[in-house]
N, C-alpha and C positions, 0 to 999 in steps of 0.2 A: 337600551342605549346601543347604538351601532358602534362597532369597533371595540377595542379593549379599554377605552377610557383612560389609557396611560397608567395602568396599575403600577405603583412603584415597586412592588415586591418582585416583579418579573425581571430578573437579571440585575437587581439593584445590589448595592454593596452588602456583602455578607460578613464583613469583618467587624472590628470594634465600632460601636456606634450605630449598628444596623437598626436597633430599636428606635434610636432618636431620628434616624433617617425616615423610617416609616411614619413616625409621629409628626415630623416636620411636614411631610407631604400631606398628611391628613389635616394638619392645621391650614395649609393652603387651600385644600378642597373645602374645608368648613367655611371659608370666607366667600365662596362662589355666590350664594344667593344674594347676600348683601351688596357685594361688589357689582353684580348685574343690575341691581336696583339703582345703584348710583351712577351707572355708565353715562346717562344723558347729562347729569350734572358735571361729571368729570370732563366731558367734551366741552361744555359751556365754559368751565373755568380755564380750560386749556392747560391744566396741570392737575396733579392728584389732589383731591380734597384733603384737608388736614386730618379728617377722621380716617381716611384710607391709609395715609402714612402712619397714623397711630396704630391702626390694626396690624399693619405689616411689622412695625416695631414690636408690638405686644406679642405677636406670634413668634418673634425671633427670626423671621424670614430674611431680613436684610443681612443677618450674620451667619448664614448657613455655611459659607466657605471661608469664614474668618478664623484665624488661628485660635485654638483652644486656650492658649496661654493668656489671651486677653478676654476670654469669656465667649468666644465664638464656638460654633458647632463643629467646624472643621470636617464637614461631610465630603464625600467623594464628589468629583466634578459633575457627574451625571445628575446631581441634585439640582443644578441650575436648570437643566432641561425639564426634569419632572415637576419642579415647583412652578416654573414658568408655564408649563403645559396646564397645570391645574388652574393657575390664576388667569391664563389666557382663555379658559373656558368661561370666565366671567367677563373680562374686559381686557383687551389686548394692550391698551395704554397702561393699565396697572401692571400687567405682566412685564411689559417693556421696561418700565422704570424700576420695578423690582429687580429684574435680571441684571440690568446695567449697574445699578448701585450696589447690589450684592457682590457682583463680580469684582468690583474695585477693592473690596476688603481682601479678596483673594490675591489680587495683583499687588496690593500694598504689602502683603506678606512676603513678597519677593524683593522689596526695597531694602536698603540698609536699615538696621535697627533704629538708627537715629530718626529716620523718616517715620517709621512705624510709631515710635514713641511720641513724636511731635503731634501725631493725630490721636492715637489711642490713649495716651496718658492723660489727655485732656478730657476725652469723651469717647469711650469704646463704641458708642452707638452713632458717632458722627458719620454723616453720609458724604460720599465723595463722588463728584460728577466726572465727566471726561469728554474729550474730543480727540480721537486718534487719527486726525487728518494731518499727517506730518508736514506737507508743504504749506499748511496754513500758518506755521510758526517758524521763526528764524531765531537762532541763538548764536552767540559768539562767546568764546571762552574768556573768562576773567579770573582774577586771583581768587582761588577757593571755590569757583563755581562757574556760572554762566549768566549772561544777560539775555533775557528772552523778550521777544515782542511778537505780536501776531493777532490775527482775527480768526477765530474758530467758529464754525457753525455747528448745529446739531448737538449741543451739550444737554442731553436729556436730563430732566429733573434738577437742573442746576439751581433753581430758586430754593430748593430744599436742602442744599448742600453747604457744608462749611469749607470744603476743599475741592480741588479740581486737578485731574491728571490731564495735562495738555501735551500733545505730541509736537515735536519740532525737529528741524534739521539744523545740526551744528556744523558750521564750516569756518575755516580760517578766512582772513581778509581776501586772499587771492585764491582760495580753495585749492591751494597747492597740496594740502594734506588730505584732500578728499572731504567727503561729508560723512556725517554720522547721524543715524536716527536715535533720538533720545526722548524719554518721557519726563516731564517736569511736574512736580507736585507743588501746587500753590494754594495758599490760604485765600479765603474769600476776599480778604482785604486787599489782595494783590491783583485782582482782575475786575473788570466791569461787565455787567450783564446787560445785553440789549434784548428787549422783548420783541422778538421777530416771529414767534411760532404761531402762524395762522395757516393751518394745514387741512387737507381733506381727509387724511387718515392718521391714526395714532394721535388724534387731536389733543388728548389729555396728557401728553408726555412733557409738555413745557420744554421742548428741545430748542432752547434759545441760543443766541450767539454770545460769545465771550471775547472780550478785547483785553490785551495786555500791552503795555507800553514800557519797554525797557526796564523790566523788573529783574533784580538780581536773585538768582536761585542757587543756593548752596549745593555743592557737589553731592552731598549726602541726601539731598531731597530730589535727586534724579536717579534714573536708571537707564542704561543703554539697551536698546532693543536686542543687541547682540548677546546680552546677558539673560535674555528671556526665551531663548530658542530651544530649551530643554536641558535638564540636568541642574546642577547646583546654581543658585542665584545669590546675590548679596544677602538675601534674607534667610538663607539656608542654615546659618549658624544658630538662629533662634527658632526657626520653623523647619525642622527636618522632615516633616511629612512629605511623601511623594506628591501630594497635591500641589506643593509649591515648587516642584521640579518639572511641571508640565510645560510643553512648548506653547507659549501664550498665543501667539498670532496664528499658529497652525490650527489651534482649537477655537479661535475667535468666533467663528460662526455659531458654535454651540452655546455661547453665552446667551444668544437671542433666538436661536432656532425654535426653542420650546414655545415661544410666543406665537409664532405662526402655526405650530402644531395644535396648541390649545384652542386657538381661534377657529381653526378648521374643524376640530372635533366638536366644538359647540355648534358650529354651523350645521354639521351633519346631524347631530342629535336633535336640533331644533327642526330640521327638515323632516326627519323620520317621524317625530312626534306630530308635526303638522299634517303630513300626508296620511298618517294612519287613520285619521278621523275625518278627513275632508273629501268632498265630492267635487267634480268639475262644475264650474259655474254654468256651462253651456248645456251639457247633456246629463248631468247628475251622476255620471259614472264615478265609482269610488277610485280615487287616485291610487290607492294601494293595490288595486287590481290591475293597473296598467303595467305592462311589461317594461315600457320605457322608464317608468318610475323605479321599478325594481332594479333595472340595469344601472341607472344613475347612482342609486344607493350603493350598489356593489362596486362600481368604479371609484366613487369618491372615498368609500371606506377602505378600499385596497390601497389607494394613494396615501391616505393618512396613516394606515397601519405600517406600510412600507417606510414612510418617512420616520415614524417613531422608532422602528427597528434600526434604521441606519443611524439616527442621532444617538440613541442610547448605547448601541453596540460600540460605536466609535469612541464615545466617552469612557465607557467601561474598559475597553481595550487600552486606551491611552493611560488610564490609571494603572493597569496591570504592567504596562511597559515601564512606567515611572518607578513602580515599586521594585522592579528588578534592575533598575539603573540603565535601562535601554532608552536611547534617544533616537527617535525615528529619523531615517534619512530624508533627503529632499523629495524623493519620489513619494514616500509615505505622507509627508507633510502636504504636498500638493493634492494628494488623494483626499486628505481630511478636508481641505478647503473645497474641493470638488463636491464631495459628498454632502457637506453642510449646505452648499448652495442648491444642490439638486433636491435635497430633502425638503427645503422650504419651497422650491418650485413645485413639487408635488402637492404640498398643502395649498398653495395659491391656486393651482389648477383645480383642486377639489372644491374650493370655495366658489370659484368662477362657474364651475359646472352646476353646482347647486343653486347659485344665484340665477343663472339662466333658466333652470328647470322650475323655478318658483313663480314664474310669470309676473303678473302685475303686483302681486303682494310684496314683491321685493322692493318696490319703489317707495313704500310708505316709511317716512322718517320715524314713525312711532314704533317700528319694529326693529329687532336687533340685526336682521339680515343685511340691511344696507350698511350698517356700521361694520359688520364682519367682513363684507366685501371690500369696503374702503380700507379697513385695517390690514387685511390680507395683502393688498397691493402696496400699502405703505411699508409693511415689513419687507416685502419682496424687493422694494426699491433700495434697500440698504446695500452698500457696495459688497459687503460680505456675502450677499446672496445673489450677486450678479453672476449667473451661470456662464455667460459669455467670457467674463474675465477669469473666473476660476477654471473653466474648462479650457480656455486658451493656454493658461499657464500650466495646467496638468499636461496638456498635449505637448507643449514645448519641452518640458522636462522628460516626458516619455520618449521624445524624439532625440534626446541628447543635447537640446539647446539650453541656454542659461535661463534660469527663472527670472521672471519680470517682477516678482513680489519680493521687495527688499526686506520685508519683515520676517521672512521664514528662516 
């Protein structure tokens, strides 16, 4: 295997629960062969097969960053990267839905306890979808809460979920009081799902649209983005672990960056295995003897290893900061966003390089390479990985200009 394969023990949490951390990543890796075999079916279904969801539940993977007080593993944040890396080496769609849905247990741990109890007292395994596109929702204040309406795209895995975290903008009638970004937790009975997910990449994520029409959401079932910027949150009273004091949207890229990482690692491993035993169709020269092949392997593996180092280091450092009560300043937060986007850009470049180097074999739909290429670019299309946006905002703050990202 080229590269380090994302070994969890290299720089992973060494504190309490380290054994369960290594065991959880091992469970994710154990699923790789079966998930790869199901990848075509997952794409055909346009959502995760029921047996795949069951496998993830049985392995405890959806609950890796859920509070221990409700039976979760409460692992360090870097677990999202490492487990998504492992699952992404099988199927990026599976890794995408795993990471999304697991991260919402982490976020729910920052809500008021009443919201946590509304979900976990009924079913601690309940899955929660999301769409954090704030302009898609509009809310107005009402007695005891808010009235929400909107139309949100890209709610990944929503058909499997009993709840949904939907982002919206709260404003007064004349907007004289300004606007507020807030997240609303709704039960499935309170929104409508539209089956719109027909995509060329991440085909199996079921990232459908959600509609809400003037639904009342109690205050305790919401959280303001301003309460998620690092430090104590409404959930800190019952979840004091530093995990629940991390700056949510500064670290947002790392929820999903492991998907692109694992997908790229699988593409590299497949390419190395293929070229080790193959000869050129035209002159029968061994592909492994060609200097161009060797250089491409070196370049792709360097990009992937660098991306892994950036992702994991930033997550581990963020946990260390939270443990000592340090909240990063705006410059540090924009760097986290910059690095997350850049790391996934490196993974996408690695896959594109290997796809081009693979010649006509990359065109066959029976092989994994064309799916890895489509999935790499689908991951990279997420706004969190738009380097132009992240880079522009980093540069603005570095130059003393106001940040354009209102969630930081």
